[in-house]
Chimera marker file (.cmm) of the C-alpha trace (Angstrom):
<marker_set name="trace">
<marker id="1" x="138.724" y="6.703" z="185.685" r="1" g="1" b="0" radius="0.5"/>
<marker id="2" x="134.944" y="6.574" z="185.730" r="1" g="1" b="0" radius="0.5"/>
<marker id="3" x="133.087" y="7.609" z="188.863" r="1" g="1" b="0" radius="0.5"/>
<marker id="4" x="129.342" y="7.117" z="189.163" r="1" g="1" b="0" radius="0.5"/>
<marker id="5" x="127.569" y="9.870" z="191.152" r="1" g="1" b="0" radius="0.5"/>
<marker id="6" x="125.563" y="7.238" z="193.064" r="1" g="1" b="0" radius="0.5"/>
<marker id="7" x="128.787" y="5.726" z="194.379" r="1" g="1" b="0" radius="0.5"/>
<marker id="8" x="129.880" y="9.074" z="195.783" r="1" g="1" b="0" radius="0.5"/>
<marker id="9" x="126.522" y="9.399" z="197.551" r="1" g="1" b="0" radius="0.5"/>
<marker id="10" x="127.000" y="5.942" z="199.091" r="1" g="1" b="0" radius="0.5"/>
<marker id="11" x="130.350" y="6.960" z="200.568" r="1" g="1" b="0" radius="0.5"/>
<marker id="12" x="128.957" y="10.206" z="201.998" r="1" g="1" b="0" radius="0.5"/>
<marker id="13" x="125.896" y="8.441" z="203.433" r="1" g="1" b="0" radius="0.5"/>
<marker id="14" x="128.163" y="6.302" z="205.627" r="1" g="1" b="0" radius="0.5"/>
<marker id="15" x="129.400" y="9.370" z="207.514" r="1" g="1" b="0" radius="0.5"/>
<marker id="16" x="126.834" y="11.498" z="209.337" r="1" g="1" b="0" radius="0.5"/>
<marker id="17" x="129.551" y="14.128" z="209.837" r="1" g="1" b="0" radius="0.5"/>
<marker id="18" x="129.525" y="15.005" z="206.096" r="1" g="1" b="0" radius="0.5"/>
<marker id="19" x="127.301" y="17.933" z="205.151" r="1" g="1" b="0" radius="0.5"/>
<marker id="20" x="128.310" y="18.459" z="201.496" r="1" g="1" b="0" radius="0.5"/>
<marker id="21" x="131.003" y="17.002" z="199.293" r="1" g="1" b="0" radius="0.5"/>
<marker id="22" x="132.540" y="17.103" z="195.862" r="1" g="1" b="0" radius="0.5"/>
<marker id="23" x="134.792" y="14.636" z="194.068" r="1" g="1" b="0" radius="0.5"/>
<marker id="24" x="137.680" y="16.305" z="192.261" r="1" g="1" b="0" radius="0.5"/>
<marker id="25" x="139.430" y="14.353" z="189.525" r="1" g="1" b="0" radius="0.5"/>
<marker id="26" x="142.846" y="15.494" z="188.320" r="1" g="1" b="0" radius="0.5"/>
<marker id="27" x="145.692" y="13.956" z="186.349" r="1" g="1" b="0" radius="0.5"/>
<marker id="28" x="149.383" y="13.990" z="187.328" r="1" g="1" b="0" radius="0.5"/>
<marker id="29" x="152.142" y="12.218" z="185.392" r="1" g="1" b="0" radius="0.5"/>
<marker id="30" x="149.538" y="10.365" z="183.274" r="1" g="1" b="0" radius="0.5"/>
<marker id="31" x="147.805" y="8.994" z="186.394" r="1" g="1" b="0" radius="0.5"/>
<marker id="32" x="144.275" y="9.970" z="187.403" r="1" g="1" b="0" radius="0.5"/>
<marker id="33" x="143.899" y="11.182" z="190.986" r="1" g="1" b="0" radius="0.5"/>
<marker id="34" x="140.715" y="11.548" z="192.992" r="1" g="1" b="0" radius="0.5"/>
<marker id="35" x="140.087" y="13.834" z="195.964" r="1" g="1" b="0" radius="0.5"/>
<marker id="36" x="136.955" y="13.580" z="198.103" r="1" g="1" b="0" radius="0.5"/>
<marker id="37" x="136.409" y="17.221" z="199.110" r="1" g="1" b="0" radius="0.5"/>
<marker id="38" x="134.303" y="17.445" z="202.269" r="1" g="1" b="0" radius="0.5"/>
<marker id="39" x="132.389" y="20.129" z="204.137" r="1" g="1" b="0" radius="0.5"/>
<marker id="40" x="131.517" y="18.862" z="207.602" r="1" g="1" b="0" radius="0.5"/>
<marker id="41" x="128.339" y="19.568" z="209.525" r="1" g="1" b="0" radius="0.5"/>
<marker id="42" x="128.465" y="22.252" z="212.167" r="1" g="1" b="0" radius="0.5"/>
<marker id="43" x="130.111" y="21.006" z="215.346" r="1" g="1" b="0" radius="0.5"/>
<marker id="44" x="132.059" y="18.208" z="213.611" r="1" g="1" b="0" radius="0.5"/>
<marker id="45" x="135.833" y="18.241" z="213.693" r="1" g="1" b="0" radius="0.5"/>
<marker id="46" x="138.082" y="17.548" z="210.708" r="1" g="1" b="0" radius="0.5"/>
<marker id="47" x="140.414" y="14.941" z="212.189" r="1" g="1" b="0" radius="0.5"/>
<marker id="48" x="143.013" y="12.678" z="210.631" r="1" g="1" b="0" radius="0.5"/>
<marker id="49" x="141.073" y="9.717" z="212.018" r="1" g="1" b="0" radius="0.5"/>
<marker id="50" x="137.894" y="10.767" z="210.184" r="1" g="1" b="0" radius="0.5"/>
<marker id="51" x="139.849" y="11.353" z="206.963" r="1" g="1" b="0" radius="0.5"/>
<marker id="52" x="141.331" y="7.845" z="207.183" r="1" g="1" b="0" radius="0.5"/>
<marker id="53" x="137.875" y="6.315" z="207.786" r="1" g="1" b="0" radius="0.5"/>
<marker id="54" x="136.471" y="8.066" z="204.714" r="1" g="1" b="0" radius="0.5"/>
<marker id="55" x="139.529" y="7.119" z="202.633" r="1" g="1" b="0" radius="0.5"/>
<marker id="56" x="139.019" y="3.470" z="203.644" r="1" g="1" b="0" radius="0.5"/>
<marker id="57" x="135.357" y="3.612" z="202.542" r="1" g="1" b="0" radius="0.5"/>
<marker id="58" x="136.087" y="5.109" z="199.116" r="1" g="1" b="0" radius="0.5"/>
<marker id="59" x="137.425" y="1.958" z="197.404" r="1" g="1" b="0" radius="0.5"/>
<marker id="60" x="134.677" y="-0.179" z="198.939" r="1" g="1" b="0" radius="0.5"/>
<marker id="61" x="131.992" y="1.879" z="197.195" r="1" g="1" b="0" radius="0.5"/>
<marker id="62" x="133.759" y="3.533" z="194.284" r="1" g="1" b="0" radius="0.5"/>
<marker id="63" x="136.351" y="0.904" z="193.240" r="1" g="1" b="0" radius="0.5"/>
<marker id="64" x="139.071" y="3.590" z="193.208" r="1" g="1" b="0" radius="0.5"/>
<marker id="65" x="141.373" y="5.046" z="195.831" r="1" g="1" b="0" radius="0.5"/>
<marker id="66" x="141.302" y="8.669" z="196.818" r="1" g="1" b="0" radius="0.5"/>
<marker id="67" x="142.383" y="11.225" z="199.354" r="1" g="1" b="0" radius="0.5"/>
<marker id="68" x="140.138" y="13.324" z="201.587" r="1" g="1" b="0" radius="0.5"/>
<marker id="69" x="140.420" y="17.097" z="201.812" r="1" g="1" b="0" radius="0.5"/>
<marker id="70" x="138.357" y="18.996" z="204.379" r="1" g="1" b="0" radius="0.5"/>
<marker id="71" x="137.227" y="22.511" z="203.468" r="1" g="1" b="0" radius="0.5"/>
<marker id="72" x="135.378" y="25.252" z="205.347" r="1" g="1" b="0" radius="0.5"/>
<marker id="73" x="131.598" y="25.085" z="205.435" r="1" g="1" b="0" radius="0.5"/>
<marker id="74" x="130.030" y="27.174" z="202.685" r="1" g="1" b="0" radius="0.5"/>
<marker id="75" x="133.064" y="26.907" z="200.387" r="1" g="1" b="0" radius="0.5"/>
<marker id="76" x="131.253" y="24.882" z="197.723" r="1" g="1" b="0" radius="0.5"/>
<marker id="77" x="129.034" y="27.163" z="195.619" r="1" g="1" b="0" radius="0.5"/>
<marker id="78" x="125.249" y="26.662" z="195.533" r="1" g="1" b="0" radius="0.5"/>
<marker id="79" x="125.143" y="24.953" z="192.130" r="1" g="1" b="0" radius="0.5"/>
<marker id="80" x="128.355" y="22.962" z="192.436" r="1" g="1" b="0" radius="0.5"/>
<marker id="81" x="129.007" y="19.800" z="190.438" r="1" g="1" b="0" radius="0.5"/>
<marker id="82" x="129.167" y="16.676" z="192.554" r="1" g="1" b="0" radius="0.5"/>
<marker id="83" x="131.995" y="15.413" z="190.330" r="1" g="1" b="0" radius="0.5"/>
<marker id="84" x="134.472" y="18.027" z="189.101" r="1" g="1" b="0" radius="0.5"/>
<marker id="85" x="136.675" y="16.584" z="186.358" r="1" g="1" b="0" radius="0.5"/>
<marker id="86" x="139.712" y="18.881" z="186.087" r="1" g="1" b="0" radius="0.5"/>
<marker id="87" x="141.869" y="16.590" z="183.964" r="1" g="1" b="0" radius="0.5"/>
<marker id="88" x="143.728" y="18.173" z="181.051" r="1" g="1" b="0" radius="0.5"/>
<marker id="89" x="144.201" y="16.111" z="177.904" r="1" g="1" b="0" radius="0.5"/>
<marker id="90" x="147.343" y="17.449" z="176.256" r="1" g="1" b="0" radius="0.5"/>
<link id1="1" id2="2" r="1" g="1" b="0" radius="0.2"/>
<link id1="2" id2="3" r="1" g="1" b="0" radius="0.2"/>
<link id1="3" id2="4" r="1" g="1" b="0" radius="0.2"/>
<link id1="4" id2="5" r="1" g="1" b="0" radius="0.2"/>
<link id1="5" id2="6" r="1" g="1" b="0" radius="0.2"/>
<link id1="6" id2="7" r="1" g="1" b="0" radius="0.2"/>
<link id1="7" id2="8" r="1" g="1" b="0" radius="0.2"/>
<link id1="8" id2="9" r="1" g="1" b="0" radius="0.2"/>
<link id1="9" id2="10" r="1" g="1" b="0" radius="0.2"/>
<link id1="10" id2="11" r="1" g="1" b="0" radius="0.2"/>
<link id1="11" id2="12" r="1" g="1" b="0" radius="0.2"/>
<link id1="12" id2="13" r="1" g="1" b="0" radius="0.2"/>
<link id1="13" id2="14" r="1" g="1" b="0" radius="0.2"/>
<link id1="14" id2="15" r="1" g="1" b="0" radius="0.2"/>
<link id1="15" id2="16" r="1" g="1" b="0" radius="0.2"/>
<link id1="16" id2="17" r="1" g="1" b="0" radius="0.2"/>
<link id1="17" id2="18" r="1" g="1" b="0" radius="0.2"/>
<link id1="18" id2="19" r="1" g="1" b="0" radius="0.2"/>
<link id1="19" id2="20" r="1" g="1" b="0" radius="0.2"/>
<link id1="20" id2="21" r="1" g="1" b="0" radius="0.2"/>
<link id1="21" id2="22" r="1" g="1" b="0" radius="0.2"/>
<link id1="22" id2="23" r="1" g="1" b="0" radius="0.2"/>
<link id1="23" id2="24" r="1" g="1" b="0" radius="0.2"/>
<link id1="24" id2="25" r="1" g="1" b="0" radius="0.2"/>
<link id1="25" id2="26" r="1" g="1" b="0" radius="0.2"/>
<link id1="26" id2="27" r="1" g="1" b="0" radius="0.2"/>
<link id1="27" id2="28" r="1" g="1" b="0" radius="0.2"/>
<link id1="28" id2="29" r="1" g="1" b="0" radius="0.2"/>
<link id1="29" id2="30" r="1" g="1" b="0" radius="0.2"/>
<link id1="30" id2="31" r="1" g="1" b="0" radius="0.2"/>
<link id1="31" id2="32" r="1" g="1" b="0" radius="0.2"/>
<link id1="32" id2="33" r="1" g="1" b="0" radius="0.2"/>
<link id1="33" id2="34" r="1" g="1" b="0" radius="0.2"/>
<link id1="34" id2="35" r="1" g="1" b="0" radius="0.2"/>
<link id1="35" id2="36" r="1" g="1" b="0" radius="0.2"/>
<link id1="36" id2="37" r="1" g="1" b="0" radius="0.2"/>
<link id1="37" id2="38" r="1" g="1" b="0" radius="0.2"/>
<link id1="38" id2="39" r="1" g="1" b="0" radius="0.2"/>
<link id1="39" id2="40" r="1" g="1" b="0" radius="0.2"/>
<link id1="40" id2="41" r="1" g="1" b="0" radius="0.2"/>
<link id1="41" id2="42" r="1" g="1" b="0" radius="0.2"/>
<link id1="42" id2="43" r="1" g="1" b="0" radius="0.2"/>
<link id1="43" id2="44" r="1" g="1" b="0" radius="0.2"/>
<link id1="44" id2="45" r="1" g="1" b="0" radius="0.2"/>
<link id1="45" id2="46" r="1" g="1" b="0" radius="0.2"/>
<link id1="46" id2="47" r="1" g="1" b="0" radius="0.2"/>
<link id1="47" id2="48" r="1" g="1" b="0" radius="0.2"/>
<link id1="48" id2="49" r="1" g="1" b="0" radius="0.2"/>
<link id1="49" id2="50" r="1" g="1" b="0" radius="0.2"/>
<link id1="50" id2="51" r="1" g="1" b="0" radius="0.2"/>
<link id1="51" id2="52" r="1" g="1" b="0" radius="0.2"/>
<link id1="52" id2="53" r="1" g="1" b="0" radius="0.2"/>
<link id1="53" id2="54" r="1" g="1" b="0" radius="0.2"/>
<link id1="54" id2="55" r="1" g="1" b="0" radius="0.2"/>
<link id1="55" id2="56" r="1" g="1" b="0" radius="0.2"/>
<link id1="56" id2="57" r="1" g="1" b="0" radius="0.2"/>
<link id1="57" id2="58" r="1" g="1" b="0" radius="0.2"/>
<link id1="58" id2="59" r="1" g="1" b="0" radius="0.2"/>
<link id1="59" id2="60" r="1" g="1" b="0" radius="0.2"/>
<link id1="60" id2="61" r="1" g="1" b="0" radius="0.2"/>
<link id1="61" id2="62" r="1" g="1" b="0" radius="0.2"/>
<link id1="62" id2="63" r="1" g="1" b="0" radius="0.2"/>
<link id1="63" id2="64" r="1" g="1" b="0" radius="0.2"/>
<link id1="64" id2="65" r="1" g="1" b="0" radius="0.2"/>
<link id1="65" id2="66" r="1" g="1" b="0" radius="0.2"/>
<link id1="66" id2="67" r="1" g="1" b="0" radius="0.2"/>
<link id1="67" id2="68" r="1" g="1" b="0" radius="0.2"/>
<link id1="68" id2="69" r="1" g="1" b="0" radius="0.2"/>
<link id1="69" id2="70" r="1" g="1" b="0" radius="0.2"/>
<link id1="70" id2="71" r="1" g="1" b="0" radius="0.2"/>
<link id1="71" id2="72" r="1" g="1" b="0" radius="0.2"/>
<link id1="72" id2="73" r="1" g="1" b="0" radius="0.2"/>
<link id1="73" id2="74" r="1" g="1" b="0" radius="0.2"/>
<link id1="74" id2="75" r="1" g="1" b="0" radius="0.2"/>
<link id1="75" id2="76" r="1" g="1" b="0" radius="0.2"/>
<link id1="76" id2="77" r="1" g="1" b="0" radius="0.2"/>
<link id1="77" id2="78" r="1" g="1" b="0" radius="0.2"/>
<link id1="78" id2="79" r="1" g="1" b="0" radius="0.2"/>
<link id1="79" id2="80" r="1" g="1" b="0" radius="0.2"/>
<link id1="80" id2="81" r="1" g="1" b="0" radius="0.2"/>
<link id1="81" id2="82" r="1" g="1" b="0" radius="0.2"/>
<link id1="82" id2="83" r="1" g="1" b="0" radius="0.2"/>
<link id1="83" id2="84" r="1" g="1" b="0" radius="0.2"/>
<link id1="84" id2="85" r="1" g="1" b="0" radius="0.2"/>
<link id1="85" id2="86" r="1" g="1" b="0" radius="0.2"/>
<link id1="86" id2="87" r="1" g="1" b="0" radius="0.2"/>
<link id1="87" id2="88" r="1" g="1" b="0" radius="0.2"/>
<link id1="88" id2="89" r="1" g="1" b="0" radius="0.2"/>
<link id1="89" id2="90" r="1" g="1" b="0" radius="0.2"/>
</marker_set>
């Protein structure tokens, strides 16, 4: 799985509710998995409806499918990587 950072920015730009985000890439049973990790702007609510809207936008911009995970504001460190590849190659 190859993810271009510009594609992740395009997804986030479609949702004014998103403050910061990170794409986590993992591997389970020899299949790459992608999670769009999202910190929402203050006053925005993490709803299932919003998660589904973001999940629908991911393949349109990134050509892959992924899940959305909402996290608390301020969870991502200051110098976080926009794409965090956590795959293990055993």
